[in-house]
Every structure is written in structure tokens, then in C-alpha cells.
N, C-alpha and C positions, 0 to 999 in steps of 0.2 A: 504493499499499499504505500503510495507517495502522496505527500502534501502538495499543496499549490495555490496560488493565489490567482483570482479572476477579479481584477481591480473594477472592471465595468459593472459587475454586479452590485457592488457596494455603491458606486456612483448612481446607478440606476434606481436603487433603492431609496438613496436620498432625494432623488428628483421625484419619484413617485410619491414620497411622503409630503413633500413641500407642495406638490400639485394637489393631492388628494385632500390635504388639510388646509390648503389655500393659505399657507403660512407666509408667504411672501407678502400678502396683504397687510398683516398686522405686525410682523416682526423683521428685524434686521438679521440676516442669516449668515452666519460664519461656519465654515466647514473646515476642519482640520483633520488630517489624514497622515497617519504614521505608518511606515512600511519598511521592509527590507529592499523594496524595489522589484522583486521578482513578480513576474506577471505571465500568465499563460498566453495572454493577448500581446505577444512580444512586440508588436508594431503599433498598439494602441488603436487598432481599427474599431475596437467596441468602445473602449475606455474615453477616447478623446472626444467623439460625439457627445457623451454623457457629461464629460467635463465642461464642454462648451455650453450646454444646457444650464449647467449649475452656475457658470460664469454669468449667465443672463440676468439672474436674481441675487446671487450672494454678494455680500459686501466685502467678502474675502475668502479665498480658499487658500489654506496653507498646506504644504506637504513636506514632511520631513521623511528623507530616506536615510536609514541607518545601513551602511555598507556592511556586507558579511564576505565570508571567504568562499562563497559558491559561485561567485561570478568571475571568472578568469579574464573577462574581457576588460574589467576596470570600472565600467559604468553599468548600472542596473538597467533592465528593459525599461522600467518606468522613466528613470531619469533621461535615457535616450530618446523615447519617443516624445516625451514633454518638451525637451529642448529642442528637438526637431521640428515640432509642431509650430513654432514661432509664438506660441500663447504667452510665454514669459515676457517677450518684448511687445506683444500687441496690447497685453493687459497687466501692466506692472503694478498698478494699484489694486487689481483684484486677485492675481495669483502670484504666489511666493513659493519658491523651492529652496529646501535647505538640505545639503547632503552632509551627513555626519561620517567621518571616516572611522575605521575600526577602533582606532586608539581614542577616541572623544571621552573627554571626561566631564563632570558635571557642569563646570563653568562654561564649556563649550556648548553643551545642551541648552543651557540658559541663554546663551547669545544667540542661538538659533531660534529659540521661541520668541525672543525679542525681535528678530529680524522678520518673523513670519507675521507678527502682529501689529508692527509699527506702521 
């Protein structure tokens, strides 16, 4: 049995909850996602459209990627496809990405959180 992540399913669920509950009408919505960056949707074909929907109503989406030893290419799937999408440049006030290396300590984590919310 193998584990795995399908980022799009979580993004889809957030979008469905916001829509079904009409949350964007009454609330400022902030979405923060922490991950090791692995995704079965290695090119973001499902995740990126869901992220774009989220960016249409969210006041901020922050993503923290904690690097791991499983990715020999150096960058995780999620980091690669989000960077390649251009969304970080298109929507810098709405979308933030922070990548923690394997040796990050508590002070680096706090610095990253500040960068995501500032």
C-alpha cells in the first residue's frame, strides 16, 4: 500500500464548501495549505484550475512546502507547477509560496508564516 497526495481534491473541497455555504458573501476567506509538495497530479492539471477558482474569492492563499528526501529533483511537484503557472507573479497579493528546506528550524518557520500572511 502506498500513500499519496491529490492536492486538487482538497482545493475542490474548499471551493465547494465556500460555494455551497455562500461564505464569500459574509466572510473574508484565507486559505493556508502545508505540504511536502508531492502530488499525484504532477503537472497541476487538476489542482491549478481549482487554485484559480480559490483566488477569485480568497483574500489570501498561502502554501508552505516542507522539503523531504523523497524528491531527488530538488523541487517538489507542487512547487514546480505553481511556479511554472505564473500565478505567483500574476497575483502576488493573493498567493504566497514558502519553501522550507530540510534543515529549517523554528525561527525559519515563523519567518515563513510571517511572509505568507503579511
